[in-house]
KEVOGU-408512 format. One record per atom (N, C-alpha, C, O): residue in one letter; x, y, z; atom name. Coordinates in steps of 0.02 Angstrom, whole numbers, plus 50000, padded with zeros to 5 digits. Layout:
<kolkols>
rest; east; north; up; atom
A; X; Y; Z; CA
...
</kolkols>
This chain:
<kolkols>
rest; east; north; up; atom
M; 54976; 52405; 55123; N
M; 54930; 52391; 55177; CA
M; 54919; 52456; 55217; C
M; 54966; 52493; 55230; O
I; 54857; 52467; 55236; N
I; 54839; 52526; 55276; CA
I; 54800; 52503; 55336; C
I; 54763; 52453; 55334; O
K; 54808; 52539; 55391; N
K; 54773; 52521; 55453; CA
K; 54727; 52578; 55475; C
K; 54746; 52636; 55474; O
R; 54668; 52558; 55496; N
R; 54620; 52605; 55526; CA
R; 54615; 52584; 55600; C
R; 54592; 52529; 55615; O
V; 54636; 52628; 55644; N
V; 54637; 52614; 55715; CA
V; 54583; 52657; 55749; C
V; 54579; 52718; 55738; O
S; 54542; 52624; 55790; N
S; 54490; 52660; 55827; CA
S; 54501; 52651; 55902; C
S; 54504; 52595; 55927; O
L; 54508; 52707; 55937; N
L; 54510; 52707; 56009; CA
L; 54438; 52712; 56033; C
L; 54403; 52759; 56014; O
V; 54417; 52666; 56076; N
V; 54347; 52661; 56095; CA
V; 54340; 52668; 56171; C
V; 54371; 52630; 56209; O
W; 54299; 52716; 56191; N
W; 54283; 52725; 56262; CA
W; 54216; 52691; 56276; C
W; 54167; 52703; 56241; O
K; 54215; 52650; 56328; N
K; 54156; 52611; 56347; CA
K; 54098; 52656; 56366; C
K; 54107; 52707; 56399; O
R; 54038; 52637; 56344; N
R; 53977; 52674; 56362; CA
R; 53967; 52671; 56437; C
R; 53975; 52619; 56469; O
R; 53950; 52729; 56466; N
R; 53938; 52732; 56538; CA
R; 53885; 52683; 56560; C
R; 53835; 52673; 56525; O
G; 53896; 52652; 56617; N
G; 53848; 52605; 56644; CA
G; 53860; 52533; 56624; C
G; 53827; 52488; 56651; O
L; 53905; 52520; 56577; N
L; 53919; 52452; 56557; CA
L; 53977; 52423; 56597; C
L; 54026; 52457; 56611; O
S; 53970; 52360; 56616; N
S; 54027; 52325; 56646; CA
S; 54077; 52308; 56591; C
S; 54060; 52312; 56532; O
D; 54137; 52289; 56610; N
D; 54186; 52268; 56560; CA
D; 54159; 52208; 56521; C
D; 54168; 52203; 56461; O
H; 54127; 52162; 56557; N
H; 54099; 52102; 56525; CA
H; 54046; 52121; 56473; C
H; 54047; 52095; 56417; O
E; 54000; 52165; 56491; N
E; 53947; 52187; 56445; CA
E; 53977; 52222; 56385; C
E; 53957; 52211; 56328; O
F; 54026; 52265; 56397; N
F; 54061; 52302; 56344; CA
F; 54089; 52253; 56292; C
F; 54078; 52262; 56232; O
R; 54125; 52202; 56314; N
R; 54154; 52153; 56269; CA
R; 54100; 52113; 56233; C
R; 54103; 52104; 56172; O
R; 54050; 52090; 56271; N
R; 53997; 52048; 56242; CA
R; 53960; 52085; 56187; C
R; 53948; 52057; 56133; O
I; 53942; 52148; 56200; N
I; 53904; 52186; 56151; CA
I; 53947; 52202; 56089; C
I; 53924; 52193; 56033; O
W; 54009; 52224; 56100; N
W; 54053; 52241; 56044; CA
W; 54066; 52179; 56000; C
W; 54065; 52184; 55939; O
L; 54078; 52122; 56032; N
L; 54095; 52062; 55995; CA
L; 54035; 52028; 55963; C
L; 54042; 51976; 55931; O
G; 53976; 52055; 55973; N
G; 53915; 52027; 55945; CA
G; 53899; 52053; 55876; C
G; 53938; 52045; 55829; O
E; 53841; 52085; 55870; N
E; 53815; 52108; 55806; CA
E; 53863; 52155; 55770; C
E; 53870; 52152; 55709; O
H; 53896; 52199; 55808; N
H; 53942; 52247; 55777; CA
H; 53998; 52212; 55739; C
H; 54012; 52230; 55682; O
V; 54029; 52162; 55770; N
V; 54083; 52125; 55737; CA
V; 54056; 52088; 55676; C
V; 54090; 52084; 55625; O
D; 53995; 52063; 55680; N
D; 53965; 52028; 55623; CA
D; 53961; 52075; 55562; C
D; 53976; 52054; 55506; O
Y; 53942; 52137; 55573; N
Y; 53940; 52186; 55517; CA
Y; 54009; 52205; 55494; C
Y; 54021; 52210; 55434; O
A; 54056; 52215; 55540; N
A; 54124; 52234; 55521; CA
A; 54157; 52181; 55477; C
A; 54193; 52198; 55431; O
K; 54144; 52118; 55492; N
K; 54174; 52064; 55453; CA
K; 54147; 52063; 55382; C
K; 54176; 52029; 55339; O
R; 54093; 52098; 55368; N
R; 54064; 52102; 55301; CA
R; 54094; 52158; 55259; C
R; 54078; 52164; 55200; O
L; 54137; 52199; 55288; N
L; 54167; 52255; 55250; CA
L; 54206; 52226; 55190; C
L; 54251; 52185; 55200; O
P; 54189; 52247; 55130; N
P; 54225; 52221; 55071; CA
P; 54299; 52242; 55074; C
P; 54314; 52300; 55089; O
G; 54343; 52195; 55058; N
G; 54414; 52211; 55056; CA
G; 54449; 52208; 55124; C
G; 54509; 52223; 55127; O
L; 54414; 52191; 55177; N
L; 54443; 52187; 55244; CA
L; 54495; 52131; 55245; C
L; 54479; 52074; 55228; O
R; 54557; 52147; 55264; N
R; 54612; 52098; 55265; CA
R; 54627; 52073; 55335; C
R; 54657; 52020; 55343; O
G; 54606; 52109; 55385; N
G; 54618; 52089; 55454; CA
G; 54579; 52133; 55502; C
G; 54563; 52190; 55485; O
Y; 54564; 52107; 55561; N
Y; 54524; 52144; 55610; CA
Y; 54544; 52118; 55679; C
Y; 54534; 52059; 55694; O
N; 54571; 52162; 55720; N
N; 54591; 52145; 55788; CA
N; 54557; 52193; 55837; C
N; 54548; 52252; 55821; O
I; 54539; 52167; 55894; N
I; 54514; 52209; 55949; CA
I; 54557; 52195; 56010; C
I; 54565; 52137; 56030; O
D; 54584; 52248; 56038; N
D; 54622; 52243; 56101; CA
D; 54581; 52276; 56155; C
D; 54562; 52334; 56150; O
F; 54566; 52238; 56208; N
F; 54530; 52266; 56266; CA
F; 54581; 52286; 56318; C
F; 54624; 52246; 56337; O
V; 54576; 52347; 56342; N
V; 54624; 52373; 56391; CA
V; 54610; 52340; 56458; C
V; 54553; 52343; 56483; O
T; 54661; 52310; 56487; N
T; 54653; 52276; 56552; CA
T; 54690; 52313; 56608; C
T; 54677; 52302; 56667; O
D; 54736; 52357; 56589; N
D; 54774; 52395; 56638; CA
D; 54796; 52459; 56605; C
D; 54837; 52458; 56559; O
G; 54769; 52515; 56627; N
G; 54787; 52579; 56597; CA
G; 54757; 52637; 56634; C
G; 54725; 52628; 56686; O
S; 54766; 52695; 56607; N
S; 54739; 52756; 56636; CA
S; 54663; 52754; 56635; C
S; 54633; 52732; 56585; O
G; 54632; 52775; 56688; N
G; 54559; 52778; 56691; CA
G; 54529; 52824; 56639; C
G; 54470; 52818; 56623; O
E; 54568; 52870; 56612; N
E; 54544; 52917; 56562; CA
E; 54555; 52892; 56491; C
E; 54528; 52920; 56444; O
G; 54594; 52839; 56484; N
G; 54609; 52813; 56418; CA
G; 54553; 52771; 56390; C
G; 54502; 52760; 56423; O
P; 54561; 52748; 56328; N
P; 54509; 52707; 56297; CA
P; 54503; 52640; 56331; C
P; 54548; 52617; 56365; O
S; 54445; 52608; 56321; N
S; 54431; 52542; 56349; CA
S; 54449; 52487; 56299; C
S; 54457; 52429; 56318; O
G; 54454; 52505; 56235; N
G; 54470; 52457; 56184; CA
G; 54500; 52491; 56123; C
G; 54490; 52551; 56112; O
I; 54535; 52451; 56084; N
I; 54567; 52476; 56023; CA
I; 54552; 52427; 55967; C
I; 54568; 52368; 55973; O
A; 54522; 52451; 55914; N
A; 54507; 52409; 55856; CA
A; 54554; 52427; 55799; C
A; 54566; 52486; 55786; O
T; 54580; 52377; 55765; N
T; 54624; 52388; 55708; CA
T; 54597; 52349; 55649; C
T; 54588; 52288; 55652; O
L; 54585; 52384; 55594; N
L; 54561; 52354; 55533; CA
L; 54614; 52365; 55479; C
L; 54643; 52419; 55474; O
Y; 54627; 52313; 55439; N
Y; 54678; 52315; 55387; CA
Y; 54645; 52311; 55318; C
Y; 54600; 52271; 55306; O
F; 54669; 52355; 55273; N
F; 54646; 52355; 55203; CA
F; 54707; 52362; 55158; C
F; 54761; 52383; 55180; O
D; 54699; 52345; 55094; N
D; 54755; 52350; 55047; CA
D; 54775; 52422; 55033; C
D; 54834; 52435; 55021; O
S; 54727; 52468; 55036; N
S; 54742; 52538; 55019; CA
S; 54690; 52584; 55051; C
S; 54639; 52561; 55076; O
K; 54704; 52648; 55049; N
K; 54655; 52698; 55074; CA
K; 54592; 52695; 55032; C
K; 54537; 52703; 55057; O
Q; 54601; 52684; 54967; N
Q; 54543; 52680; 54922; CA
Q; 54499; 52620; 54941; C
Q; 54437; 52625; 54940; O
A; 54530; 52563; 54957; N
A; 54492; 52504; 54978; CA
A; 54455; 52517; 55043; C
A; 54398; 52496; 55052; O
L; 54488; 52551; 55090; N
L; 54457; 52568; 55154; CA
L; 54397; 52613; 55142; C
L; 54342; 52601; 55168; O
D; 54406; 52666; 55102; N
D; 54352; 52713; 55088; CA
D; 54293; 52678; 55054; C
D; 54235; 52692; 55070; O
A; 54308; 52633; 55007; N
A; 54255; 52597; 54972; CA
A; 54216; 52552; 55021; C
A; 54155; 52548; 55017; O
A; 54252; 52520; 55067; N
A; 54219; 52475; 55115; CA
A; 54170; 52514; 55159; C
A; 54115; 52490; 55172; O
F; 54191; 52573; 55182; N
F; 54148; 52612; 55226; CA
F; 54097; 52654; 55189; C
F; 54060; 52693; 55219; O
S; 54094; 52646; 55123; N
S; 54044; 52683; 55084; CA
S; 53984; 52638; 55067; C
S; 53936; 52661; 55035; O
V; 53985; 52576; 55089; N
V; 53928; 52531; 55078; CA
V; 53874; 52551; 55128; C
V; 53882; 52539; 55188; O
P; 53819; 52582; 55105; N
P; 53770; 52612; 55151; CA
P; 53744; 52566; 55206; C
P; 53744; 52585; 55264; O
L; 53723; 52506; 55189; N
L; 53693; 52462; 55239; CA
L; 53743; 52442; 55293; C
L; 53726; 52441; 55353; O
I; 53804; 52427; 55273; N
I; 53856; 52409; 55322; CA
I; 53873; 52468; 55366; C
I; 53876; 52462; 55427; O
K; 53884; 52526; 55335; N
K; 53902; 52586; 55373; CA
K; 53848; 52604; 55423; C
K; 53862; 52619; 55481; O
E; 53785; 52603; 55402; N
E; 53729; 52620; 55447; CA
E; 53725; 52572; 55505; C
E; 53715; 52593; 55562; O
N; 53734; 52508; 55492; N
N; 53730; 52458; 55546; CA
N; 53790; 52461; 55593; C
N; 53782; 52450; 55653; O
L; 53848; 52477; 55567; N
L; 53906; 52486; 55611; CA
L; 53895; 52545; 55658; C
L; 53910; 52541; 55717; O
M; 53870; 52600; 55631; N
M; 53857; 52659; 55673; CA
M; 53803; 52645; 55724; C
M; 53808; 52666; 55782; O
R; 53751; 52610; 55703; N
R; 53695; 52594; 55748; CA
R; 53718; 52549; 55805; C
R; 53703; 52562; 55863; O
T; 53754; 52496; 55789; N
T; 53774; 52448; 55841; CA
T; 53830; 52476; 55886; C
T; 53836; 52456; 55943; O
R; 53870; 52521; 55859; N
R; 53923; 52552; 55899; CA
R; 53895; 52591; 55958; C
R; 53925; 52594; 56011; O
K; 53837; 52621; 55948; N
K; 53805; 52660; 56002; CA
K; 53788; 52618; 56063; C
K; 53781; 52644; 56118; O
D; 53781; 52552; 56053; N
D; 53763; 52508; 56108; CA
D; 53819; 52497; 56158; C
D; 53806; 52482; 56216; O
F; 53882; 52505; 56136; N
F; 53939; 52492; 56180; CA
F; 53988; 52550; 56188; C
F; 54027; 52550; 56235; O
A; 53986; 52598; 56143; N
A; 54037; 52651; 56142; CA
A; 54009; 52719; 56163; C
A; 53958; 52742; 56136; O
E; 54042; 52750; 56210; N
E; 54026; 52818; 56229; CA
E; 54058; 52867; 56180; C
E; 54028; 52917; 56161; O
S; 54120; 52851; 56159; N
S; 54158; 52894; 56114; CA
S; 54206; 52851; 56075; C
S; 54230; 52799; 56099; O
V; 54221; 52872; 56013; N
V; 54268; 52836; 55970; CA
V; 54311; 52888; 55934; C
V; 54286; 52937; 55907; O
Q; 54376; 52876; 55934; N
Q; 54423; 52917; 55896; CA
Q; 54455; 52873; 55843; C
Q; 54487; 52823; 55859; O
V; 54446; 52891; 55779; N
V; 54471; 52851; 55723; CA
V; 54533; 52883; 55694; C
V; 54536; 52944; 55685; O
M; 54583; 52841; 55679; N
M; 54645; 52866; 55648; CA
M; 54667; 52818; 55593; C
M; 54656; 52757; 55598; O
I; 54696; 52844; 55541; N
I; 54729; 52805; 55490; CA
I; 54804; 52809; 55506; C
I; 54830; 52864; 55513; O
V; 54837; 52752; 55511; N
V; 54906; 52752; 55534; CA
V; 54952; 52714; 55486; C
V; 54929; 52671; 55449; O
D; 55016; 52731; 55488; N
D; 55068; 52694; 55453; CA
D; 55103; 52651; 55506; C
D; 55128; 52677; 55556; O
E; 55104; 52586; 55495; N
E; 55135; 52541; 55542; CA
E; 55207; 52528; 55522; C
E; 55222; 52518; 55463; O
V; 55252; 52529; 55571; N
V; 55321; 52509; 55561; CA
V; 55333; 52451; 55609; C
V; 55333; 52460; 55670; O
V; 55342; 52391; 55581; N
V; 55354; 52332; 55622; CA
V; 55427; 52331; 55641; C
V; 55471; 52328; 55598; O
V; 55441; 52333; 55705; N
V; 55510; 52332; 55730; CA
V; 55531; 52261; 55747; C
V; 55586; 52240; 55731; O
V; 55487; 52224; 55780; N
V; 55499; 52153; 55796; CA
V; 55436; 52115; 55778; C
V; 55382; 52133; 55802; O
V; 55441; 52064; 55737; N
V; 55383; 52024; 55719; CA
V; 55363; 51982; 55779; C
V; 55404; 51948; 55809; O
P; 55298; 51985; 55798; N
P; 55276; 51946; 55856; CA
P; 55290; 51871; 55847; C
P; 55277; 51843; 55794; O
Q; 55316; 51840; 55899; N
Q; 55329; 51768; 55899; CA
Q; 55275; 51734; 55940; C
Q; 55269; 51747; 56000; O
I; 55238; 51690; 55909; N
I; 55185; 51654; 55944; CA
I; 55213; 51586; 55964; C
I; 55233; 51547; 55922; O
P; 55213; 51572; 56030; N
P; 55241; 51509; 56052; CA
P; 55200; 51449; 56027; C
P; 55139; 51453; 56021; O
E; 55235; 51395; 56013; N
E; 55201; 51333; 55993; CA
E; 55167; 51302; 56052; C
E; 55193; 51303; 56108; O
V; 55109; 51273; 56041; N
V; 55073; 51238; 56093; CA
V; 55092; 51165; 56090; C
V; 55087; 51134; 56037; O
Q; 55114; 51138; 56146; N
Q; 55133; 51067; 56149; CA
Q; 55072; 51025; 56157; C
Q; 55029; 51040; 56199; O
P; 55066; 50970; 56118; N
P; 55007; 50926; 56124; CA
P; 55003; 50890; 56191; C
P; 54956; 50852; 56203; O
</kolkols>
């Protein structure tokens, strides 16, 4: 498994609400079409440095080759870049190796 992590800085002039709404709209629809995508998470920063990113996107693929193939589909890549401009001022992309130290425990919801 390989992870592609994107640090995303909100486009100037957008409220936090607009930033989330726009990112979670058409852009996410195209990202979900990436062939071989195994997982996709977006973390919105709620408390942090004013200079840090406003959001963090994590995409999971089986391999670097699968990731590269997914982002080589012209129509998807073009639409991701086009829609990203609507909400992002700047984006820093990294490929990372994850080391899970503690598996997240999700509490059960009582009926």
